[in-house]
PQR file of N, CA, C, O and H, with PARSE charges and radii, in Angstrom:
ATOM      1  N   MET A   1      92.137 119.497  -8.942 -0.4000 1.5000
ATOM      2  CA  MET A   1      91.848 118.064  -9.098 -0.0000 2.0000
ATOM      3  C   MET A   1      91.134 117.526  -7.872  0.5500 1.7000
ATOM      4  O   MET A   1      91.445 117.888  -6.737 -0.5500 1.4000
ATOM      5  N   LEU A   2      90.161 116.643  -8.132 -0.4000 1.5000
ATOM      6  CA  LEU A   2      89.532 115.913  -7.011 -0.0000 2.0000
ATOM      7  C   LEU A   2      90.455 114.897  -6.515  0.5500 1.7000
ATOM      8  O   LEU A   2      91.226 114.273  -7.243 -0.5500 1.4000
ATOM      9  H   LEU A   2      89.909 116.349  -9.054  0.4000 1.0000
ATOM     10  N   LYS A   3      90.341 114.738  -5.142 -0.4000 1.5000
ATOM     11  CA  LYS A   3      91.099 113.581  -4.500 -0.0000 2.0000
ATOM     12  C   LYS A   3      90.325 112.263  -5.032  0.5500 1.7000
ATOM     13  O   LYS A   3      89.161 112.258  -5.431 -0.5500 1.4000
ATOM     14  H   LYS A   3      89.714 115.245  -4.551  0.4000 1.0000
ATOM     15  N   PHE A   4      91.117 111.243  -4.969 -0.4000 1.5000
ATOM     16  CA  PHE A   4      90.544 109.940  -5.408 -0.0000 2.0000
ATOM     17  C   PHE A   4      89.289 109.522  -4.557  0.5500 1.7000
ATOM     18  O   PHE A   4      88.341 108.953  -5.097 -0.5500 1.4000
ATOM     19  H   PHE A   4      92.062 111.247  -4.644  0.4000 1.0000
ATOM     20  N   SER A   5      89.302 109.804  -3.266 -0.4000 1.5000
ATOM     21  CA  SER A   5      88.178 109.406  -2.431 -0.0000 2.0000
ATOM     22  C   SER A   5      86.962 110.221  -2.849  0.5500 1.7000
ATOM     23  O   SER A   5      85.845 109.703  -2.850 -0.5500 1.4000
ATOM     24  H   SER A   5      90.073 110.266  -2.827  0.4000 1.0000
ATOM     25  N   ASP A   6      87.169 111.545  -3.220 -0.4000 1.5000
ATOM     26  CA  ASP A   6      86.125 112.384  -3.632 -0.0000 2.0000
ATOM     27  C   ASP A   6      85.477 111.796  -4.939  0.5500 1.7000
ATOM     28  O   ASP A   6      84.259 111.706  -5.098 -0.5500 1.4000
ATOM     29  H   ASP A   6      88.076 111.966  -3.220  0.4000 1.0000
ATOM     30  N   GLN A   7      86.438 111.401  -5.872 -0.4000 1.5000
ATOM     31  CA  GLN A   7      85.936 110.856  -7.172 -0.0000 2.0000
ATOM     32  C   GLN A   7      85.058 109.654  -6.876  0.5500 1.7000
ATOM     33  O   GLN A   7      83.964 109.526  -7.426 -0.5500 1.4000
ATOM     34  H   GLN A   7      87.427 111.474  -5.743  0.4000 1.0000
ATOM     35  N   VAL A   8      85.536 108.772  -6.006 -0.4000 1.5000
ATOM     36  CA  VAL A   8      84.862 107.540  -5.711 -0.0000 2.0000
ATOM     37  C   VAL A   8      83.463 107.824  -5.138  0.5500 1.7000
ATOM     38  O   VAL A   8      82.480 107.172  -5.488 -0.5500 1.4000
ATOM     39  H   VAL A   8      86.425 108.876  -5.559  0.4000 1.0000
ATOM     40  N   GLN A   9      83.415 108.842  -4.226 -0.4000 1.5000
ATOM     41  CA  GLN A   9      82.223 109.194  -3.636 -0.0000 2.0000
ATOM     42  C   GLN A   9      81.230 109.681  -4.627  0.5500 1.7000
ATOM     43  O   GLN A   9      80.064 109.287  -4.596 -0.5500 1.4000
ATOM     44  H   GLN A   9      84.214 109.372  -3.942  0.4000 1.0000
ATOM     45  N   ALA A  10      81.691 110.574  -5.550 -0.4000 1.5000
ATOM     46  CA  ALA A  10      80.869 111.184  -6.568 -0.0000 2.0000
ATOM     47  C   ALA A  10      80.341 110.136  -7.480  0.5500 1.7000
ATOM     48  O   ALA A  10      79.189 110.213  -7.908 -0.5500 1.4000
ATOM     49  H   ALA A  10      82.638 110.894  -5.575  0.4000 1.0000
ATOM     50  N   GLN A  11      81.220 109.062  -7.825 -0.4000 1.5000
ATOM     51  CA  GLN A  11      80.802 107.966  -8.627 -0.0000 2.0000
ATOM     52  C   GLN A  11      79.691 107.184  -8.032  0.5500 1.7000
ATOM     53  O   GLN A  11      78.718 106.838  -8.701 -0.5500 1.4000
ATOM     54  H   GLN A  11      82.155 109.000  -7.477  0.4000 1.0000
ATOM     55  N   GLU A  12      79.839 106.899  -6.738 -0.4000 1.5000
ATOM     56  CA  GLU A  12      78.862 106.101  -6.023 -0.0000 2.0000
ATOM     57  C   GLU A  12      77.535 106.889  -5.967  0.5500 1.7000
ATOM     58  O   GLU A  12      76.465 106.300  -6.122 -0.5500 1.4000
ATOM     59  H   GLU A  12      80.630 107.180  -6.194  0.4000 1.0000
ATOM     60  N   GLN A  13      77.598 108.162  -5.755 -0.4000 1.5000
ATOM     61  CA  GLN A  13      76.342 109.098  -5.794 -0.0000 2.0000
ATOM     62  C   GLN A  13      75.669 108.955  -7.188  0.5500 1.7000
ATOM     63  O   GLN A  13      74.466 108.705  -7.269 -0.5500 1.4000
ATOM     64  H   GLN A  13      78.467 108.640  -5.629  0.4000 1.0000
ATOM     65  N   LEU A  14      76.425 109.109  -8.243 -0.4000 1.5000
ATOM     66  CA  LEU A  14      75.920 108.997  -9.612 -0.0000 2.0000
ATOM     67  C   LEU A  14      75.184 107.657  -9.881  0.5500 1.7000
ATOM     68  O   LEU A  14      74.102 107.576 -10.463 -0.5500 1.4000
ATOM     69  H   LEU A  14      77.402 109.312  -8.177  0.4000 1.0000
ATOM     70  N   GLU A  15      75.927 106.579  -9.368 -0.4000 1.5000
ATOM     71  CA  GLU A  15      75.364 105.275  -9.537 -0.0000 2.0000
ATOM     72  C   GLU A  15      74.039 105.125  -8.787  0.5500 1.7000
ATOM     73  O   GLU A  15      73.103 104.513  -9.302 -0.5500 1.4000
ATOM     74  H   GLU A  15      76.806 106.645  -8.895  0.4000 1.0000
ATOM     75  N   LYS A  16      73.960 105.653  -7.631 -0.4000 1.5000
ATOM     76  CA  LYS A  16      72.735 105.596  -6.893 -0.0000 2.0000
ATOM     77  C   LYS A  16      71.593 106.308  -7.503  0.5500 1.7000
ATOM     78  O   LYS A  16      70.477 105.794  -7.586 -0.5500 1.4000
ATOM     79  H   LYS A  16      74.720 106.150  -7.213  0.4000 1.0000
ATOM     80  N   GLU A  17      71.880 107.510  -7.933 -0.4000 1.5000
ATOM     81  CA  GLU A  17      70.917 108.319  -8.694 -0.0000 2.0000
ATOM     82  C   GLU A  17      70.445 107.627  -9.985  0.5500 1.7000
ATOM     83  O   GLU A  17      69.269 107.652 -10.346 -0.5500 1.4000
ATOM     84  H   GLU A  17      72.786 107.927  -7.865  0.4000 1.0000
ATOM     85  N   ASN A  18      71.425 107.014 -10.654 -0.4000 1.5000
ATOM     86  CA  ASN A  18      71.038 106.278 -11.918 -0.0000 2.0000
ATOM     87  C   ASN A  18      70.112 105.118 -11.566  0.5500 1.7000
ATOM     88  O   ASN A  18      69.131 104.881 -12.272 -0.5500 1.4000
ATOM     89  H   ASN A  18      72.380 106.995 -10.360  0.4000 1.0000
ATOM     90  N   ALA A  19      70.397 104.411 -10.518 -0.4000 1.5000
ATOM     91  CA  ALA A  19      69.564 103.266 -10.171 -0.0000 2.0000
ATOM     92  C   ALA A  19      68.137 103.797  -9.852  0.5500 1.7000
ATOM     93  O   ALA A  19      67.139 103.198 -10.251 -0.5500 1.4000
ATOM     94  H   ALA A  19      71.194 104.603  -9.945  0.4000 1.0000
ATOM     95  N   GLN A  20      68.078 104.850  -9.177 -0.4000 1.5000
ATOM     96  CA  GLN A  20      66.724 105.510  -8.819 -0.0000 2.0000
ATOM     97  C   GLN A  20      66.037 105.839 -10.025  0.5500 1.7000
ATOM     98  O   GLN A  20      64.841 105.574 -10.147 -0.5500 1.4000
ATOM     99  H   GLN A  20      68.889 105.337  -8.853  0.4000 1.0000
ATOM    100  N   LEU A  21      66.783 106.469 -11.046 -0.4000 1.5000
ATOM    101  CA  LEU A  21      66.117 106.852 -12.296 -0.0000 2.0000
ATOM    102  C   LEU A  21      65.636 105.662 -13.064  0.5500 1.7000
ATOM    103  O   LEU A  21      64.538 105.670 -13.620 -0.5500 1.4000
ATOM    104  H   LEU A  21      67.755 106.684 -10.946  0.4000 1.0000
ATOM    105  N   LYS A  22      66.422 104.672 -13.097 -0.4000 1.5000
ATOM    106  CA  LYS A  22      66.032 103.395 -13.826 -0.0000 2.0000
ATOM    107  C   LYS A  22      64.827 102.761 -13.210  0.5500 1.7000
ATOM    108  O   LYS A  22      63.958 102.241 -13.909 -0.5500 1.4000
ATOM    109  H   LYS A  22      67.314 104.665 -12.645  0.4000 1.0000
ATOM    110  N   ALA A  23      64.768 102.801 -11.909 -0.4000 1.5000
ATOM    111  CA  ALA A  23      63.513 102.211 -11.322 -0.0000 2.0000
ATOM    112  C   ALA A  23      62.315 103.103 -11.631  0.5500 1.7000
ATOM    113  O   ALA A  23      61.227 102.585 -11.881 -0.5500 1.4000
ATOM    114  H   ALA A  23      65.474 103.224 -11.341  0.4000 1.0000
ATOM    115  N   ARG A  24      62.479 104.434 -11.621 -0.4000 1.5000
ATOM    116  CA  ARG A  24      61.387 105.276 -12.071 -0.0000 2.0000
ATOM    117  C   ARG A  24      60.937 105.027 -13.528  0.5500 1.7000
ATOM    118  O   ARG A  24      59.744 104.995 -13.829 -0.5500 1.4000
ATOM    119  H   ARG A  24      63.363 104.855 -11.418  0.4000 1.0000
ATOM    120  N   VAL A  25      61.850 104.868 -14.346 -0.4000 1.5000
ATOM    121  CA  VAL A  25      61.475 104.554 -15.753 -0.0000 2.0000
ATOM    122  C   VAL A  25      60.686 103.288 -15.797  0.5500 1.7000
ATOM    123  O   VAL A  25      59.645 103.240 -16.452 -0.5500 1.4000
ATOM    124  H   VAL A  25      62.820 104.894 -14.101  0.4000 1.0000
ATOM    125  N   GLN A  26      61.158 102.210 -15.094 -0.4000 1.5000
ATOM    126  CA  GLN A  26      60.341 100.987 -15.090 -0.0000 2.0000
ATOM    127  C   GLN A  26      59.004 101.105 -14.573  0.5500 1.7000
ATOM    128  O   GLN A  26      58.112 100.353 -14.967 -0.5500 1.4000
ATOM    129  H   GLN A  26      62.004 102.250 -14.562  0.4000 1.0000
ATOM    130  N   GLU A  27      58.789 102.096 -13.627 -0.4000 1.5000
ATOM    131  CA  GLU A  27      57.407 102.380 -13.110 -0.0000 2.0000
ATOM    132  C   GLU A  27      56.526 102.991 -14.234  0.5500 1.7000
ATOM    133  O   GLU A  27      55.358 102.674 -14.455 -0.5500 1.4000
ATOM    134  H   GLU A  27      59.513 102.707 -13.307  0.4000 1.0000
ATOM    135  N   LEU A  28      57.223 103.873 -14.881 -0.4000 1.5000
ATOM    136  CA  LEU A  28      56.403 104.766 -15.804 -0.0000 2.0000
ATOM    137  C   LEU A  28      56.236 104.074 -17.158  0.5500 1.7000
ATOM    138  O   LEU A  28      55.282 104.414 -17.858 -0.5500 1.4000
ATOM    139  H   LEU A  28      58.172 104.131 -14.702  0.4000 1.0000
ATOM    140  N   GLU A  29      57.081 103.133 -17.585 -0.4000 1.5000
ATOM    141  CA  GLU A  29      57.029 102.512 -18.893 -0.0000 2.0000
ATOM    142  C   GLU A  29      55.735 101.925 -19.172  0.5500 1.7000
ATOM    143  O   GLU A  29      55.231 102.195 -20.261 -0.5500 1.4000
ATOM    144  H   GLU A  29      57.856 102.857 -17.016  0.4000 1.0000
ATOM    145  N   PRO A  30      55.081 101.128 -18.328 -0.5600 1.5000
ATOM    146  CA  PRO A  30      53.798 100.494 -18.622  0.2800 2.0000
ATOM    147  C   PRO A  30      52.707 101.540 -18.797  0.5500 1.7000
ATOM    148  O   PRO A  30      51.820 101.338 -19.626 -0.5500 1.4000
ATOM    149  N   MET A  31      52.724 102.619 -18.078 -0.4000 1.5000
ATOM    150  CA  MET A  31      51.825 103.730 -18.364 -0.0000 2.0000
ATOM    151  C   MET A  31      52.016 104.359 -19.652  0.5500 1.7000
ATOM    152  O   MET A  31      51.052 104.575 -20.387 -0.5500 1.4000
ATOM    153  H   MET A  31      53.445 102.782 -17.404  0.4000 1.0000
ATOM    154  N   VAL A  32      53.158 104.656 -19.960 -0.4000 1.5000
ATOM    155  CA  VAL A  32      53.410 105.180 -21.372 -0.0000 2.0000
ATOM    156  C   VAL A  32      53.023 104.213 -22.447  0.5500 1.7000
ATOM    157  O   VAL A  32      52.430 104.636 -23.439 -0.5500 1.4000
ATOM    158  H   VAL A  32      53.941 104.481 -19.363  0.4000 1.0000
ATOM    159  N   HIS A  33      53.305 102.990 -22.324 -0.4000 1.5000
ATOM    160  CA  HIS A  33      52.978 102.049 -23.430 -0.0000 2.0000
ATOM    161  C   HIS A  33      51.444 101.967 -23.425  0.5500 1.7000
ATOM    162  O   HIS A  33      50.843 101.919 -24.499 -0.5500 1.4000
ATOM    163  H   HIS A  33      53.787 102.646 -21.518  0.4000 1.0000
ATOM    164  N   GLY A  34      50.796 101.949 -22.257 -0.4000 1.5000
ATOM    165  CA  GLY A  34      49.328 101.829 -22.147 -0.0000 2.0000
ATOM    166  C   GLY A  34      48.694 103.118 -22.851  0.5500 1.7000
ATOM    167  O   GLY A  34      47.721 102.985 -23.594 -0.5500 1.4000
ATOM    168  H   GLY A  34      51.284 101.988 -21.386  0.4000 1.0000
ATOM    169  N   ALA A  35      49.210 104.245 -22.625 -0.4000 1.5000
ATOM    170  CA  ALA A  35      48.728 105.463 -23.175 -0.0000 2.0000
ATOM    171  C   ALA A  35      48.898 105.527 -24.759  0.5500 1.7000
ATOM    172  O   ALA A  35      48.080 106.037 -25.525 -0.5500 1.4000
ATOM    173  H   ALA A  35      50.000 104.353 -22.021  0.4000 1.0000
ATOM    174  N   ALA A  36      50.051 104.945 -25.105 -0.4000 1.5000
ATOM    175  CA  ALA A  36      50.389 104.894 -26.613 -0.0000 2.0000
ATOM    176  C   ALA A  36      49.491 103.952 -27.315  0.5500 1.7000
ATOM    177  O   ALA A  36      49.065 104.211 -28.440 -0.5500 1.4000
ATOM    178  H   ALA A  36      50.715 104.531 -24.483  0.4000 1.0000
ATOM    179  N   GLU A  37      49.173 102.790 -26.640 -0.4000 1.5000
ATOM    180  CA  GLU A  37      48.333 101.770 -27.200 -0.0000 2.0000
ATOM    181  C   GLU A  37      46.990 102.335 -27.307  0.5500 1.7000
ATOM    182  O   GLU A  37      46.359 102.204 -28.356 -0.5500 1.4000
ATOM    183  H   GLU A  37      49.519 102.579 -25.726  0.4000 1.0000
ATOM    184  N   ALA A  38      46.505 102.952 -26.302 -0.4000 1.5000
ATOM    185  CA  ALA A  38      45.125 103.511 -26.250 -0.0000 2.0000
ATOM    186  C   ALA A  38      44.917 104.639 -27.415  0.5500 1.7000
ATOM    187  O   ALA A  38      43.880 104.727 -28.073 -0.5500 1.4000
ATOM    188  H   ALA A  38      47.017 103.058 -25.450  0.4000 1.0000
ATOM    189  N   ALA A  39      45.993 105.445 -27.565 -0.4000 1.5000
ATOM    190  CA  ALA A  39      45.819 106.498 -28.485 -0.0000 2.0000
ATOM    191  C   ALA A  39      46.056 105.998 -29.908  0.5500 1.7000
ATOM    192  O   ALA A  39      45.479 106.574 -30.830 -0.5500 1.4000
ATOM    193  H   ALA A  39      46.836 105.375 -27.031  0.4000 1.0000
ATOM    194  N   LEU A  40      46.875 104.952 -30.152 -0.4000 1.5000
ATOM    195  CA  LEU A  40      47.330 104.586 -31.434 -0.0000 2.0000
ATOM    196  C   LEU A  40      46.158 104.218 -32.372  0.5500 1.7000
ATOM    197  O   LEU A  40      46.119 104.740 -33.486 -0.5500 1.4000
ATOM    198  H   LEU A  40      47.344 104.483 -29.403  0.4000 1.0000
ATOM    199  N   PRO A  41      45.195 103.341 -31.981 -0.5600 1.5000
ATOM    200  CA  PRO A  41      44.181 102.842 -32.851  0.2800 2.0000
ATOM    201  C   PRO A  41      43.330 104.053 -33.379  0.5500 1.7000
ATOM    202  O   PRO A  41      42.940 104.092 -34.546 -0.5500 1.4000
ATOM    203  N   LYS A  42      43.067 105.016 -32.480 -0.4000 1.5000
ATOM    204  CA  LYS A  42      42.290 106.215 -32.914 -0.0000 2.0000
ATOM    205  C   LYS A  42      43.016 106.956 -34.020  0.5500 1.7000
ATOM    206  O   LYS A  42      42.426 107.348 -35.027 -0.5500 1.4000
ATOM    207  H   LYS A  42      43.384 104.983 -31.532  0.4000 1.0000
ATOM    208  N   THR A  43      44.334 107.141 -33.805 -0.4000 1.5000
ATOM    209  CA  THR A  43      45.124 107.917 -34.727 -0.0000 2.0000
ATOM    210  C   THR A  43      45.325 107.165 -35.995  0.5500 1.7000
ATOM    211  O   THR A  43      45.294 107.750 -37.078 -0.5500 1.4000
ATOM    212  H   THR A  43      44.813 106.823 -32.987  0.4000 1.0000
ATOM    213  N   VAL A  44      45.534 105.861 -35.890 -0.4000 1.5000
ATOM    214  CA  VAL A  44      45.702 105.006 -37.148 -0.0000 2.0000
ATOM    215  C   VAL A  44      44.294 104.960 -37.916  0.5500 1.7000
ATOM    216  O   VAL A  44      44.263 104.976 -39.147 -0.5500 1.4000
ATOM    217  H   VAL A  44      45.559 105.386 -35.010  0.4000 1.0000
ATOM    218  N   TRP A  45      43.230 104.906 -37.205 -0.4000 1.5000
ATOM    219  CA  TRP A  45      41.872 104.808 -37.847 -0.0000 2.0000
ATOM    220  C   TRP A  45      41.595 106.160 -38.525  0.5500 1.7000
ATOM    221  O   TRP A  45      40.998 106.222 -39.600 -0.5500 1.4000
ATOM    222  H   TRP A  45      43.254 104.893 -36.205  0.4000 1.0000
ATOM    223  N   ARG A  46      42.048 107.248 -37.862 -0.4000 1.5000
ATOM    224  CA  ARG A  46      41.708 108.564 -38.433 -0.0000 2.0000
ATOM    225  C   ARG A  46      42.586 108.705 -39.703  0.5500 1.7000
ATOM    226  O   ARG A  46      42.147 109.259 -40.711 -0.5500 1.4000
ATOM    227  H   ARG A  46      42.533 107.198 -36.989  0.4000 1.0000
ATOM    228  N   PHE A  47      43.832 108.195 -39.631 -0.4000 1.5000
ATOM    229  CA  PHE A  47      44.765 108.407 -40.675 -0.0000 2.0000
ATOM    230  C   PHE A  47      44.454 107.442 -41.901  0.5500 1.7000
ATOM    231  O   PHE A  47      44.469 107.884 -43.049 -0.5500 1.4000
ATOM    232  H   PHE A  47      44.189 107.745 -38.812  0.4000 1.0000
ATOM    233  N   PHE A  48      44.199 106.243 -41.650 -0.4000 1.5000
ATOM    234  CA  PHE A  48      43.918 105.217 -42.692 -0.0000 2.0000
ATOM    235  C   PHE A  48      42.394 105.114 -43.019  0.5500 1.7000
ATOM    236  O   PHE A  48      42.043 104.737 -44.137 -0.5500 1.4000
ATOM    237  H   PHE A  48      44.186 105.884 -40.716  0.4000 1.0000
ATOM    238  N   GLY A  49      41.527 105.430 -42.101 -0.4000 1.5000
ATOM    239  CA  GLY A  49      40.133 105.246 -42.278 -0.0000 2.0000
ATOM    240  C   GLY A  49      39.592 106.198 -43.447  0.5500 1.7000
ATOM    241  O   GLY A  49      38.644 105.792 -44.119 -0.5500 1.4000
ATOM    242  H   GLY A  49      41.812 105.737 -41.193  0.4000 1.0000
ATOM    243  N   LYS A  50      40.094 107.306 -43.683 -0.4000 1.5000
ATOM    244  CA  LYS A  50      39.677 108.232 -44.651 -0.0000 2.0000
ATOM    245  C   LYS A  50      40.097 107.697 -45.997  0.5500 1.7000
ATOM    246  O   LYS A  50      39.370 107.827 -46.982 -0.5500 1.4000
ATOM    247  H   LYS A  50      40.865 107.635 -43.137  0.4000 1.0000
ATOM    248  N   LYS A  51      41.289 107.085 -46.040 -0.4000 1.5000
ATOM    249  CA  LYS A  51      41.764 106.671 -47.443 -0.0000 2.0000
ATOM    250  C   LYS A  51      40.940 105.406 -47.866  0.5500 1.7000
ATOM    251  O   LYS A  51      40.687 105.227 -49.057 -0.5500 1.4000
ATOM    252  H   LYS A  51      41.879 106.980 -45.240  0.4000 1.0000
ATOM    253  N   GLN A  52      40.517 104.525 -46.902 -0.4000 1.5000
ATOM    254  CA  GLN A  52      39.799 103.362 -47.295 -0.0000 2.0000
ATOM    255  C   GLN A  52      38.300 103.799 -47.742  0.5500 1.7000
ATOM    256  O   GLN A  52      37.764 103.267 -48.715 -0.5500 1.4000
ATOM    257  H   GLN A  52      40.722 104.670 -45.934  0.4000 1.0000
ATOM    258  N   ALA A  53      37.695 104.746 -47.012 -0.4000 1.5000
ATOM    259  CA  ALA A  53      36.350 105.107 -47.199 -0.0000 2.0000
ATOM    260  C   ALA A  53      36.089 105.726 -48.629  0.5500 1.7000
ATOM    261  O   ALA A  53      34.957 106.093 -48.945 -0.5500 1.4000
ATOM    262  H   ALA A  53      38.130 105.178 -46.222  0.4000 1.0000
TER
END
């Protein structure tokens, strides 16, 4: 069993890593959305364009 102080230390480390990951996700999110929006019209046009033509 871990001592309580070790558990607290491990919990604090996890929370710190979690905060870093969340910050990274917030940095990447606009790029992902931008890429998706840039790709979507082409894909949608390819998909629906043939049916309308």
